[in-house]
Residue, then its C-alpha position, 0 to 999 in steps of 0.5 A: m500500500s505504501s507504493d501506491s501512496g506515492r501517487d495521488p489518491a485517485i482511482k481511474l474509473f471509466g476514464r474518469t479520475i475520482p478521489l479515493q474518498e468518493a470511490k469508497a462512498e460509492p462502491s457501485g461506481c457511479a461517482g459524479e451524477g449522485e454523491q449519495p450511494q443510496d441513489a441506486t436504490a432510489i432508482e428502483p420503482p416502489p412496490p405496486p400499491s395494489s398489494a398495500d390496498n389488499g391488506 
Protein backbone atom coordinates (compact mmCIF):
# COMPACT_ATOMS: atom_id res chain seq x y z
CA MET A 1 0.00 0.00 0.00
CA SER A 2 2.99 2.27 0.61
CA SER A 3 3.99 2.11 -3.06
CA ASP A 4 0.55 3.39 -4.13
CA SER A 5 0.73 6.20 -1.55
CA GLY A 6 3.32 7.91 -3.75
CA ARG A 7 0.74 8.67 -6.43
CA ASP A 8 -2.30 10.92 -5.98
CA PRO A 9 -5.11 9.14 -4.08
CA ALA A 10 -7.39 8.68 -7.06
CA ILE A 11 -8.86 5.73 -8.95
CA LYS A 12 -9.42 5.62 -12.72
CA LEU A 13 -12.95 4.52 -13.48
CA PHE A 14 -14.39 4.53 -17.00
CA GLY A 15 -11.71 7.03 -17.97
CA ARG A 16 -12.71 9.30 -15.07
CA THR A 17 -10.40 10.08 -12.17
CA ILE A 18 -12.28 10.03 -8.88
CA PRO A 19 -10.76 10.55 -5.41
CA LEU A 20 -10.49 7.53 -3.13
CA GLN A 21 -12.97 9.15 -0.74
CA GLU A 22 -15.71 9.24 -3.38
CA ALA A 23 -14.88 5.77 -4.65
CA LYS A 24 -15.29 4.35 -1.15
CA ALA A 25 -18.59 6.19 -0.64
CA GLU A 26 -19.93 4.77 -3.91
CA PRO A 27 -18.76 1.19 -4.47
CA SER A 28 -21.25 0.90 -7.32
CA GLY A 29 -19.00 3.19 -9.40
CA CYS A 30 -21.48 5.98 -10.17
CA ALA A 31 -19.48 8.91 -8.83
CA GLY A 32 -20.37 12.31 -10.25
CA GLU A 33 -24.08 12.03 -11.02
CA GLY A 34 -25.15 11.37 -7.43
CA GLU A 35 -22.90 11.73 -4.39
CA GLN A 36 -25.34 9.61 -2.37
CA PRO A 37 -24.75 5.83 -2.60
CA GLN A 38 -28.46 5.31 -1.93
CA ASP A 39 -29.21 6.85 -5.33
CA ALA A 40 -29.03 3.40 -6.92
CA THR A 41 -31.77 2.15 -4.58
CA ALA A 42 -33.93 5.20 -5.25
CA ILE A 43 -33.87 4.41 -8.99
CA GLU A 44 -35.81 1.20 -8.31
CA PRO A 45 -39.59 1.78 -8.63
CA PRO A 46 -41.72 1.42 -5.50
CA PRO A 47 -43.81 -1.72 -4.98
CA PRO A 48 -47.31 -1.85 -6.55
CA PRO A 49 -49.94 -0.07 -4.41
CA SER A 50 -52.42 -2.87 -5.13
CA SER A 51 -50.55 -5.06 -2.63
CA ALA A 52 -50.96 -2.49 0.14
CA ASP A 53 -54.61 -1.91 -0.79
CA ASN A 54 -55.34 -5.62 -0.45
CA GLY A 55 -54.11 -5.55 3.14
